C-alpha positions as CSV (number, residue, x, y, z in Angstrom):
1,X,51.5,138.7,77.9
2,X,48.1,138.6,76.3
3,X,49.6,137.9,72.9
4,X,51.5,134.9,74.1
5,X,49.0,133.4,76.6
6,X,45.5,134.7,76.2
7,X,44.2,132.3,78.9
8,X,46.5,133.8,81.5
9,X,45.8,137.3,80.5
10,X,42.0,136.6,80.8
11,X,42.6,135.1,84.2
12,X,44.6,138.1,85.5
13,X,41.9,140.4,84.4
14,X,39.2,138.3,86.1
15,X,41.0,138.3,89.4
16,X,42.0,141.9,89.2
17,X,45.8,141.5,88.9
18,X,46.4,142.9,85.3
19,X,48.3,145.8,86.8
20,X,50.9,143.4,88.3
21,X,51.3,141.3,85.2
22,X,54.8,142.4,84.3
23,X,56.1,141.8,87.9
24,X,54.6,138.4,87.9
25,X,56.0,137.5,84.5
26,X,59.5,138.5,85.7
27,X,59.1,135.9,88.4
28,X,58.1,133.1,86.0
29,X,54.3,133.4,85.9
30,X,53.6,132.0,82.4
31,X,50.5,129.9,82.7
32,X,47.2,129.5,84.6
33,X,48.7,126.6,86.5
34,X,51.5,128.8,87.8
35,X,48.9,131.5,88.8
36,X,47.0,128.9,90.9
37,X,50.2,128.4,93.0
38,X,50.5,132.0,94.1
39,X,49.7,132.6,97.8
40,X,48.7,135.6,99.8
41,X,52.3,136.1,100.9
42,X,53.5,136.2,97.3
43,X,51.0,139.0,96.4
44,X,51.9,141.1,99.4
45,X,55.5,140.9,98.3
46,X,54.5,142.2,94.9
47,X,53.0,145.2,96.5
48,X,49.3,144.2,96.2
49,X,47.3,145.8,99.0
50,X,46.2,143.2,101.7
51,X,42.4,143.4,101.0
52,X,42.9,143.2,97.3
53,X,45.4,140.4,97.7
54,X,43.0,138.4,99.8
55,X,40.2,138.9,97.3
56,X,42.5,137.9,94.4
57,X,43.6,134.7,96.2
58,X,39.9,133.7,96.6
59,X,39.1,134.5,93.0
60,X,42.1,132.5,91.8
61,X,40.8,129.5,93.7
62,X,37.3,129.8,92.2
63,X,38.4,130.9,88.7
64,X,37.2,128.8,85.8
65,X,38.4,129.7,82.3
66,X,35.9,130.1,79.6
67,X,35.4,127.5,76.9
68,X,36.9,129.9,74.3
69,X,39.9,130.5,76.5
70,X,40.5,126.8,77.0
71,X,40.2,126.2,73.3
72,X,42.6,129.0,72.5
73,X,45.2,127.8,75.0
74,X,44.8,124.2,73.8
75,X,45.4,125.1,70.2
76,X,48.9,124.1,69.0
77,X,51.5,126.8,68.4
78,X,52.7,127.1,64.9
79,X,56.0,125.2,64.5
80,X,55.7,123.3,67.8
81,X,55.4,119.6,67.9
82,X,52.6,117.7,69.5
83,X,52.6,117.6,73.3
84,X,53.8,114.4,74.7
85,X,51.7,112.5,77.3
86,X,52.8,112.3,80.9
87,X,55.5,109.6,81.4
88,X,54.5,106.4,83.2
89,X,55.9,106.7,86.7
90,X,54.1,103.9,88.5
91,X,56.1,101.6,90.7
92,X,55.7,98.9,93.3
93,X,56.7,100.7,96.5
94,X,56.8,97.5,98.5
95,X,60.0,96.6,96.7
96,X,61.8,99.1,98.8
97,X,63.8,97.5,101.6
98,X,66.5,98.4,104.2
99,X,69.9,96.9,103.9
100,X,71.1,95.1,107.1
101,X,67.5,94.9,108.3
102,X,67.5,98.7,108.8
103,X,70.5,98.7,111.1
104,X,73.5,101.0,110.5
105,X,76.6,100.2,108.7
106,X,79.0,98.7,111.2
107,X,81.9,101.0,110.3
108,X,79.9,104.2,110.4
109,X,80.4,104.6,114.2
110,X,78.2,106.5,116.6
111,X,78.5,110.0,115.2
112,X,75.7,111.3,113.0
113,X,76.7,112.7,109.6
114,X,76.2,116.4,109.4
115,X,76.3,116.6,105.6
116,X,76.1,113.9,102.9
117,X,76.6,113.7,99.1
118,X,75.7,110.9,96.7
119,X,75.7,111.0,92.8
120,X,72.3,111.6,91.1
121,X,73.0,108.6,88.9
122,X,74.5,105.2,89.8
123,X,77.4,103.7,87.9
124,X,79.0,107.0,86.8
125,X,81.2,107.9,89.7
126,X,84.1,106.1,91.5
127,X,83.0,108.0,94.7
128,X,79.7,106.5,95.8
129,X,79.0,108.4,99.0
130,X,80.6,111.3,101.0
131,X,79.7,111.9,104.6
132,X,81.0,114.4,107.1
133,X,80.7,112.9,110.5
134,X,83.1,115.4,112.2
135,X,84.2,118.8,111.1
136,X,87.5,118.6,109.2
137,X,87.0,115.0,107.8
138,X,85.1,113.8,104.7
139,X,84.6,110.0,104.6
140,X,84.3,108.1,101.3
141,X,82.1,105.0,101.4
142,X,81.6,101.9,99.4
143,X,77.9,101.6,99.5
144,X,77.7,98.0,98.4
145,X,79.4,96.7,101.5
146,X,78.9,99.7,103.8
147,X,82.7,100.2,104.3
148,X,84.8,103.3,104.6
149,X,87.3,103.4,101.7
150,X,88.8,106.9,102.2
151,X,89.2,109.8,104.6
152,X,89.8,113.3,103.2
153,X,91.1,115.7,105.8
154,X,91.0,119.5,105.8
155,X,90.8,122.4,108.2
156,X,87.2,123.0,109.1
157,X,85.9,121.2,106.1
158,X,82.2,120.3,106.4
159,X,80.3,120.9,103.1
160,X,81.2,118.9,100.0
161,X,80.3,118.2,96.4
162,X,81.7,115.9,93.6
163,X,81.7,116.0,89.8
164,X,82.9,113.6,87.2
165,X,85.6,115.3,85.2
166,X,86.7,113.3,82.1
167,X,87.5,109.9,83.8
168,X,88.2,111.1,87.3
169,X,86.0,112.3,90.3
170,X,86.8,115.7,91.6
171,X,85.7,116.3,95.3
172,X,85.6,119.8,96.8
173,X,85.1,120.7,100.5
174,X,84.5,124.1,102.1
175,X,85.0,125.4,105.6
176,X,85.3,128.7,107.6
177,X,87.4,131.8,106.5
178,X,87.0,131.1,102.8
179,X,88.7,127.7,103.0
180,X,88.2,125.6,99.8
181,X,90.0,122.2,99.3
182,X,90.1,120.1,96.2
183,X,90.9,116.3,95.9
184,X,90.9,113.7,93.2
185,X,88.2,111.5,94.6
186,X,89.3,108.5,92.4
187,X,92.8,108.5,93.8
188,X,92.1,110.4,97.1
189,X,95.1,112.7,96.3
190,X,94.9,116.3,97.4
191,X,95.1,118.6,94.4
192,X,94.9,122.1,95.9
193,X,93.9,124.1,99.0
194,X,92.9,127.7,99.3
195,X,93.1,129.1,102.8
196,X,90.9,132.1,101.7
197,X,89.9,131.7,98.1
198,X,90.1,135.0,96.1
199,X,90.9,136.7,99.4
200,X,87.4,136.1,100.9
201,X,88.7,135.3,104.4
202,X,85.5,136.5,106.1
203,X,83.2,134.1,104.2
204,X,82.1,130.7,105.4
205,X,80.8,128.9,102.3
206,X,78.1,126.7,103.6
207,X,76.9,125.6,100.2
208,X,79.1,124.6,97.3
209,X,78.3,122.9,94.0
210,X,80.7,122.0,91.1
211,X,79.7,122.9,87.5
212,X,79.7,120.2,84.8
213,X,83.4,119.5,83.8
214,X,85.1,118.2,80.7
215,X,88.6,117.8,82.2
216,X,91.3,119.2,84.5
217,X,91.3,122.6,82.7
218,X,87.5,123.0,83.1
219,X,86.7,123.0,86.8
220,X,84.4,125.7,88.2
221,X,82.8,126.0,91.6
222,X,79.6,127.8,92.5
223,X,79.3,128.8,96.1
224,X,77.2,130.8,98.6
225,X,78.4,132.0,102.0
226,X,76.4,132.2,105.2
227,X,74.4,135.4,105.7
228,X,75.5,136.6,102.2
229,X,73.3,137.4,99.2
230,X,75.9,136.9,96.5
231,X,76.5,133.9,94.3
232,X,80.2,133.3,93.6
233,X,81.7,131.4,90.7
234,X,85.4,130.3,91.0
235,X,87.8,128.8,88.5
236,X,89.5,126.0,90.4
237,X,91.6,125.2,87.4
238,X,93.1,128.7,87.4
239,X,94.2,129.0,91.1
240,X,90.8,129.8,92.4
241,X,90.3,133.2,90.7
242,X,86.8,134.6,90.9
243,X,84.9,134.4,87.5
244,X,81.6,136.0,88.6
245,X,79.8,137.5,91.6
246,X,76.1,137.8,91.2
247,X,74.5,140.4,93.6
248,X,71.0,139.0,94.4
249,X,69.1,141.1,97.0
250,X,66.2,138.5,97.0
251,X,68.7,136.1,98.6
252,X,69.3,138.1,101.7
253,X,70.5,135.8,104.4
254,X,72.3,133.4,102.1
255,X,71.0,130.3,100.5
256,X,71.6,126.8,99.1
257,X,73.0,126.4,95.5
258,X,72.8,123.4,93.2
259,X,74.3,123.2,89.7
260,X,72.4,121.2,87.0
261,X,74.9,118.7,85.6
262,X,72.6,118.2,82.6
263,X,72.1,121.9,81.8
264,X,75.6,123.5,82.0
265,X,75.5,127.1,83.4
266,X,72.2,126.7,85.2
267,X,72.3,127.1,88.9
268,X,69.4,126.7,91.3
269,X,69.2,128.7,94.5
270,X,66.9,128.3,97.5
271,X,67.0,131.3,99.9
272,X,68.2,130.7,103.5
273,X,64.8,131.9,104.7
274,X,61.5,130.6,103.4
275,X,60.1,133.2,101.0
276,X,58.0,130.7,99.0
277,X,60.4,130.8,95.9
278,X,63.4,129.1,94.4
279,X,65.4,130.6,91.6
280,X,67.4,129.6,88.6
281,X,70.3,131.7,87.4
282,X,72.6,131.5,84.4
283,X,75.7,132.1,86.4
284,X,78.1,131.9,83.4
285,X,76.3,134.7,81.7
286,X,76.8,136.8,84.8
287,X,73.1,137.9,84.9
288,X,72.0,139.0,88.4
289,X,68.4,138.4,87.5
290,X,66.9,134.9,87.7
291,X,66.1,133.3,84.4
292,X,63.2,131.4,86.1
293,X,61.4,131.6,89.5
294,X,59.7,128.6,91.0
295,X,56.8,129.4,93.2
296,X,54.9,127.7,96.0
297,X,57.5,126.6,98.5
298,X,56.3,127.7,102.0
299,X,57.0,126.3,105.4
300,X,58.8,126.5,108.7
301,X,62.5,126.0,109.3
302,X,65.6,126.6,107.3
303,X,65.8,125.8,103.6
304,X,67.5,122.5,102.9
305,X,69.9,121.5,100.1
306,X,68.3,121.3,96.7
307,X,68.6,118.3,94.4
308,X,67.8,117.3,90.8
309,X,66.4,114.3,89.2
310,X,64.8,113.3,85.8
311,X,61.7,111.3,85.0
312,X,62.3,108.0,83.2
313,X,64.0,108.5,79.8
314,X,64.8,112.1,80.7
315,X,61.4,113.3,79.6
316,X,61.3,116.0,82.3
317,X,64.0,117.5,84.5
318,X,62.9,118.1,88.0
319,X,64.1,120.4,90.8
320,X,63.5,119.1,94.4
321,X,63.2,121.4,97.4
322,X,62.1,120.8,100.9
323,X,61.8,122.3,104.4
324,X,60.2,121.2,107.7
325,X,56.7,121.4,106.3
326,X,56.8,120.8,102.6
327,X,58.5,118.8,99.8
328,X,58.0,120.3,96.3
329,X,59.2,119.3,92.8
330,X,59.1,121.6,89.8
331,X,59.4,120.9,86.1
332,X,62.6,122.9,85.2
333,X,61.5,123.3,81.6
334,X,58.2,125.0,82.4
335,X,58.7,126.3,86.0
336,X,55.4,124.6,87.0
337,X,54.9,122.6,90.1
338,X,55.1,118.9,89.3
339,X,54.4,117.3,92.7
340,X,54.1,118.3,96.3
341,X,54.0,116.6,99.7
342,X,52.5,118.8,102.5
343,X,52.6,118.5,106.2
344,X,49.1,117.0,106.5
345,X,47.8,120.0,108.6
346,X,50.8,119.9,111.0
347,X,50.9,116.1,111.5
348,X,54.2,115.7,109.6
349,X,57.6,117.3,110.1
350,X,60.2,116.3,107.6
351,X,63.8,115.4,108.7
352,X,64.9,114.6,105.2
353,X,63.4,114.4,101.8
354,X,64.6,113.5,98.3
355,X,63.4,112.0,95.0
356,X,64.5,109.8,92.2
357,X,62.9,109.1,88.8
358,X,60.1,107.1,90.4
359,X,59.4,108.2,93.9
360,X,59.5,110.9,96.6
361,X,61.1,109.7,99.9
362,X,60.5,111.7,103.1
363,X,61.6,110.8,106.7
364,X,58.9,112.0,109.2
365,X,59.9,113.0,112.7
366,X,56.6,112.1,114.3
367,X,56.5,108.4,113.4
368,X,60.2,107.8,112.7
369,X,59.4,106.1,109.4
370,X,60.5,106.7,105.8
371,X,57.5,107.3,103.6
372,X,57.4,106.8,99.9
373,X,55.0,108.4,97.4
374,X,54.9,107.4,93.7
375,X,55.7,110.4,91.5
376,X,52.9,109.4,89.3
377,X,50.4,109.4,92.2
378,X,51.6,112.8,93.5
379,X,51.6,114.5,90.0
380,X,48.0,113.4,89.5
381,X,47.0,114.9,92.9
382,X,49.0,118.1,92.6
383,X,45.9,120.3,92.8
384,X,44.5,118.7,96.0
385,X,45.7,117.5,99.4
386,X,48.6,115.1,99.5
387,X,47.4,111.5,99.3
388,X,48.5,108.9,101.9
389,X,52.0,107.5,101.3
390,X,52.2,104.4,99.2
391,X,54.5,102.6,101.6
392,X,56.4,103.3,104.8
393,X,59.4,101.5,106.3
394,X,60.7,101.3,109.8
395,X,64.4,101.3,110.5
396,X,65.2,100.5,114.2
397,X,68.0,103.1,114.7
398,X,65.9,105.7,112.9
399,X,62.8,104.8,114.9
400,X,64.8,105.2,118.1
401,X,66.3,108.5,117.1
402,X,63.9,109.9,114.4
403,X,64.2,113.5,115.7
404,X,68.0,113.5,115.3
405,X,68.3,112.6,111.6
406,X,70.6,115.3,110.3
407,X,71.4,114.5,106.7
408,X,70.5,112.1,103.8
409,X,71.1,111.5,100.1
410,X,69.4,109.8,97.2
411,X,71.4,108.1,94.4
412,X,69.4,106.4,91.8
413,X,67.6,103.6,93.5
414,X,69.5,104.0,96.8
415,X,68.8,106.2,99.8
416,X,71.1,106.9,102.7
417,X,70.1,108.3,106.0
418,X,72.5,109.8,108.6
419,X,71.3,109.0,112.1
420,X,72.8,109.6,115.5
421,X,73.8,105.9,115.4
422,X,75.5,105.9,112.0
423,X,74.5,105.6,108.3
424,X,71.4,103.5,107.3
425,X,71.0,102.3,103.7
426,X,67.9,101.4,101.8
427,X,67.1,100.7,98.1
428,X,64.4,100.1,95.5
429,X,64.4,97.1,93.2
430,X,65.4,97.6,89.6
431,X,62.6,99.1,87.5
432,X,61.1,96.9,84.8
433,X,60.1,97.9,81.3
434,X,56.7,99.5,81.0
435,X,54.3,101.2,78.6
436,X,51.7,103.9,78.7
437,X,48.7,101.5,78.7
438,X,48.7,100.8,82.4
439,X,47.7,97.5,83.9
440,X,50.2,94.7,83.6
441,X,52.5,96.8,81.4
442,X,53.0,99.6,84.0
443,X,56.5,100.5,84.8
444,X,57.4,99.1,88.2
445,X,60.3,99.4,90.6
446,X,59.8,95.9,92.0
447,X,62.5,93.4,91.4
448,X,61.3,89.7,91.0
449,X,62.3,87.9,94.1
450,X,65.0,85.3,93.5
451,X,64.0,81.6,93.7
452,X,66.0,79.0,95.6
453,X,66.0,75.2,95.6
454,X,63.9,73.7,98.4
455,X,65.8,73.2,101.7
456,X,65.4,70.8,104.5
457,X,62.7,71.5,107.1
458,X,64.4,73.8,109.5
459,X,61.9,72.9,112.1
460,X,63.3,69.4,112.1
461,X,66.8,70.4,113.0
462,X,67.9,69.0,116.3
463,X,71.0,68.4,118.4
464,X,72.4,64.9,118.5
465,X,73.2,63.3,121.9
466,X,70.6,65.6,123.4
467,X,72.8,68.6,122.8
468,X,75.8,67.1,124.7
469,X,79.2,66.8,123.2
470,X,80.4,63.8,121.2
471,X,81.7,61.3,123.8
472,X,85.2,61.0,122.4
473,X,85.8,64.7,121.8
474,X,88.0,67.3,123.5
475,X,88.3,71.0,123.1
476,X,89.0,71.6,119.4
477,X,91.2,74.5,118.2
478,X,90.5,74.1,114.5
479,X,87.9,72.2,112.6
480,X,87.1,71.2,109.0
481,X,83.9,69.7,107.5
482,X,83.3,68.3,104.0
483,X,81.2,70.4,101.7
484,X,80.3,67.8,99.1
485,X,78.1,64.7,99.7
486,X,80.5,62.4,97.9
487,X,83.4,63.0,100.4
488,X,83.9,60.0,102.6
489,X,85.8,62.0,105.2
490,X,83.2,64.2,106.7
491,X,84.8,66.0,109.7
492,X,88.4,66.6,111.0
493,X,89.4,68.4,114.1
494,X,92.6,69.4,115.9
495,X,92.4,69.8,119.6
496,X,96.2,70.0,120.2
497,X,99.1,70.9,118.0
498,X,100.5,67.8,116.1
499,X,97.3,65.8,116.3
500,X,94.4,65.5,113.8
501,X,91.3,63.4,114.4
502,X,89.1,62.1,111.6
503,X,85.5,61.5,112.9
504,X,82.7,59.2,112.1
505,X,79.9,61.8,112.4
506,X,77.1,59.3,112.4
507,X,78.2,57.8,115.7
508,X,80.3,60.6,117.1
509,X,83.4,58.5,117.3
510,X,87.0,59.0,116.2
511,X,87.6,57.0,113.1
512,X,91.3,57.7,112.7
513,X,93.9,59.7,114.6
514,X,96.8,61.3,112.7
515,X,99.7,62.0,115.1
516,X,102.9,63.9,114.5
517,X,104.7,60.6,114.1
518,X,104.6,57.5,111.9
519,X,103.2,57.8,108.4
520,X,101.6,61.2,109.3
521,X,104.6,63.2,110.7
522,X,103.6,66.8,110.8
523,X,105.0,68.4,114.0
524,X,102.9,71.2,115.4
525,X,100.1,70.7,112.9
526,X,97.2,73.1,113.7
527,X,95.8,74.1,110.4
528,X,93.8,71.7,108.3
529,X,91.8,71.6,105.0
530,X,90.3,68.9,102.8
531,X,89.2,68.3,99.3
532,X,87.8,65.6,97.0
533,X,90.4,64.9,94.2
534,X,88.9,62.4,91.8
535,X,88.0,59.4,93.9
536,X,90.3,60.3,96.8
537,X,89.7,62.3,99.9
538,X,92.8,64.5,100.5
539,X,93.5,66.0,103.9
540,X,96.3,68.7,104.2
541,X,97.8,69.9,107.4
542,X,100.4,72.6,108.1
543,X,102.6,72.9,111.1
544,X,105.7,74.6,112.4
545,X,108.4,76.2,110.3
546,X,106.6,75.6,106.9
547,X,105.9,71.9,107.4
548,X,103.1,70.7,105.1
549,X,101.8,67.2,104.8
550,X,99.3,65.9,102.2
551,X,97.5,62.8,103.2
552,X,95.3,60.3,101.2
553,X,92.6,59.6,103.8
554,X,90.9,57.1,101.5
555,X,93.8,54.8,101.4
556,X,95.5,55.9,104.6
557,X,98.9,57.0,103.2
558,X,100.9,60.1,102.9
559,X,101.2,61.6,99.4
560,X,103.7,64.4,100.1
561,X,105.6,65.9,103.0
562,X,107.6,69.1,103.0
563,X,109.7,70.2,106.0
564,X,109.9,73.7,104.6
565,X,107.6,74.1,101.6
566,X,109.2,76.2,98.9
567,X,111.9,77.1,101.5
568,X,109.5,79.0,103.7
569,X,110.3,78.8,107.4
570,X,107.1,80.3,108.7
571,X,104.0,78.8,110.1
572,X,101.0,78.8,107.7
573,X,98.2,80.3,109.7
574,X,95.5,79.7,107.2
575,X,95.3,77.3,104.2
576,X,92.8,76.2,101.6
577,X,92.9,73.6,98.9
578,X,91.7,73.5,95.3
579,X,92.2,71.1,92.4
580,X,91.0,70.5,88.8
581,X,89.3,67.2,89.7
582,X,92.3,64.9,90.1
583,X,95.6,64.7,92.0
584,X,97.6,65.9,89.0
585,X,96.6,69.5,89.7
586,X,96.5,70.1,93.4
587,X,97.1,73.6,94.8
588,X,97.1,75.2,98.2
589,X,96.4,78.9,99.0
590,X,97.9,80.1,102.2
591,X,98.5,83.1,104.5
592,X,101.3,83.1,107.0
593,X,102.8,85.2,109.7
594,X,105.3,87.3,107.7
595,X,108.4,89.0,109.1
596,X,107.1,92.3,107.9
597,X,103.7,93.9,108.8
598,X,102.5,93.3,105.3
599,X,100.7,90.2,104.3
600,X,101.2,88.0,101.3
601,X,98.8,85.6,99.6
602,X,100.8,82.6,98.5
603,X,99.8,79.6,96.3
604,X,101.8,76.4,96.3
605,X,101.9,73.4,93.9
606,X,101.6,70.5,96.3
607,X,102.8,67.9,93.8
608,X,106.1,69.7,93.4
609,X,106.4,71.7,96.7
610,X,107.0,75.0,94.9
611,X,105.4,78.4,95.2
612,X,103.5,79.4,92.0
613,X,101.9,82.7,93.1
614,X,102.8,85.5,95.5
615,X,100.5,88.5,95.8
616,X,101.5,91.3,98.1
617,X,98.6,92.7,100.1
618,X,99.9,95.9,101.8
619,X,96.5,96.8,103.1
620,X,96.4,93.6,105.3
621,X,98.4,92.7,108.4
622,X,97.1,89.1,108.4
623,X,94.2,87.3,106.7
624,X,92.2,84.1,106.3
625,X,91.9,82.4,103.0
626,X,89.2,80.2,101.3
627,X,89.2,78.7,97.8
628,X,86.1,78.4,95.7
629,X,86.0,74.5,95.7
630,X,82.5,74.5,94.2
631,X,84.0,75.8,90.9
632,X,87.7,74.9,90.8
633,X,88.1,76.2,87.3
634,X,87.5,79.7,88.5
635,X,90.6,79.6,90.8
636,X,89.0,82.2,93.0
637,X,90.5,82.8,96.4
638,X,88.7,84.8,99.0
639,X,90.7,86.7,101.7
640,X,89.3,88.2,104.8
641,X,91.3,90.5,107.1
642,X,91.8,88.9,110.5
643,X,92.5,92.2,112.2
644,X,89.9,94.8,111.1
645,X,87.4,92.6,109.3
C-alpha cells in the first residue's frame, strides 16, 4: 500500500492502523478521503479493540497530512492524464414543479404502490413507469398523461425490473416460491413463466435486476432472496438455468441488488441490514469477493433499493443508497463518497430518496415535503454537515399522508411518488448549456417560462343580464359557439330535437330558428357544428337515421341535404367540420352509435355525400370528435372516449 499511496500509508501509521491495512484495502480503502469515512462500527468489525478503535477515530478526524505527503500524493502518476475538474452541477431548483398541482393521477386509484420502477434515462424505453399497487399485478403507465396503458398479471408478482433489449423492452416480475415471470413490455405479451426457477421453490426473490441485454438470446437476471446471503444469476433466454451463485456471508439476511447498465457485469448490493457498507460484485466472473466496497452508509431501518445515475456528460458514474436516516452517493470509479444527506440530528426521516444528474431528491416524513439539494452544493459540503435544502415542494396528498409514502422512482428529470392516495408526478425543467466559469454561464435546470399574448382583464369578466338567462332561451341540449372573430353566426343551440336556434348574442335574442321543415328540413336534429368557409358561415346539423343538412347561414339557404349520408342509417352522435378555406373542400368528421361495440371514426365529403375515411377504433365504445379548425391544412381530428375518458 505504501508503494501505491504514500499519503494513505503515512495516515494509517499516524492513527495506529498499519496492522489492519490489508483488511481495509480489501474493503476498498484506497485514499485518505476514504479513510476519513470510516466509523467506530467499521473498525470494530475489522477486529480493532474498542479503546484502540475510539482513539483511531479521533485521530482520523484530527489528522492533517504533512506538506511532503500532500505534494507526493498530488504528483501526477506516470502515464496518467491530467485530472479533470469537477463538473458543473448547479441548477435552479425552483424550476421543479408538481404536475396536476401536486394531486395524484386520476387513474391511479386509492391504493398506494408498493414498488415502482422507472428508467434511469428518458426517451430510451417504451415502458415509462411500472407500479405494483396490489400483489399479482404490475401496471404500466404513460407518464405524460398519467394514464394506465397496461396491466401485467402474475401469481404473487410484486417486484419488477425492465431493460431495453435490442428494440424491445423486457419486463421481469418476481414473487413467492421462486416465481419469475417475463413479458415483452413493448407489446405486453407474456414470454415465459417459471413457477420455481432452477427448482428454488423455497426462495422469495424480493430484489431482481436485469443485466444489460443485446437481444433475445442475451437476457440474464440477477436476484436475491429474502433472508438469503447468495446472489443468483439466471439465464432467462435458456429456460431460466442458473449461471452463477455467489456465496456472500457479509450479506447475511439478504439485500438489494442493482445492475449497472453502463458497466456490464457489475452488480451493486446493499445488505438487508445496515452495516455501513455497500458492495460491487463482478457477477459474470463468478467471484464471491466484492471488487469494491463503499463505506459510510449508517442509519436506522431496512436498506432501500439502490439506483444509479451519472453526472452531466457521463463524467462520473454514481451509486445512490438510502435508508431512514441517510442518503449517500458514491463515485463508482473511485469508491469515494460523492455526496451525503444526513438526518439533521434526528430531525429528518426519509420516506423516499433518489438522484438524477443534477439533484438529490428526498421525501421527509416530518414535514411531508419533497426536498431538493443541488449535487454541486452537496459535493462541496461532503466533509461537513448537510446544508439546508435548496428548495422544498408541497404536494397536498403527500402532505396529508407523508408517513405512508411507500415507493418512488426517478427518471431523468421526472420523479414519481407512490402515496396512499395514488401516484404523484413532479419534474424539473430542461437543463440549459453551461460552462465551468460559473455566474451566468452556470448549468441550470430551469426552463424559460413560456410567454403568451396579453389577455383580457379577467377581473372585468361579468355576467350579462345580471347572471339571469337570456330572455328567449329554453333548456339547451347541445350548443355551438364561433371560434373566429370574422364569423357572423356567433352562437347556435338546440333545445329540442329537430330545432336549431341562431342567436344574436349582443341582445340575447333569437335571430333565426331552423325547424325540421321548410328549407331546413332535418328531422330529429340534435348535433350541430359550424365553420367559416370563405365568406360564408356554414352550419351543419345531423339527425335521425343518418340525416345531414348543410346550411348557408349567411344567405339563409340549404347547400346540401342527405337523408342517409353515404348510406349510413345511424344517428351521428358527434360531428365536427373542417375545410380548406372555401366551400369546394368541406369535410365532416363524425362518430355514431355503431351496431357493434367497436367505434369508428368516419369522415364525409359534404359536397358529394360520400364517406372518404373510416378508421376502426377497437379501444373505444363511443367517442366525441373535434377537428382542428385553427389549422385546416393539418387535418387533425381529436377523439375523446365518452365512456372511460
